C-alpha positions, 0 to 999 in steps of 0.5 A: 320289909320297907325296902322289899315294897319300895323295890316292887313299888314301881310294879305295883307291889309284890306279888304272893308268892314272893312275898309268901318265898321272902317273908313267909307270911300272907298277902294280908300281913304283910300289908298290915305289918306294912302299914303297922311300920308307916304309921309307928312312932318311928317310921322308916327316912322316906320321900313324901312320893315314896311314904304316900305310895307305900301306903296305897301299895299297902291298901291295895293288898290288904283288899282280896279283889286287889291281891296280884 
């Protein structure tokens, strides 16, 4: 999930249909799970820029008006 999100980071995040096809979940669920991974006790090794970018992406995807 993190690798998928990182690939989409330069583009502002994945589209809802890409998330659905890849993971079979909604954009909101994807955003919540990504936030959980980043906040976990053992988060993936990411640079500060990647971590902040993914947090911003997840927050934006979690807002209905911001979803692609």
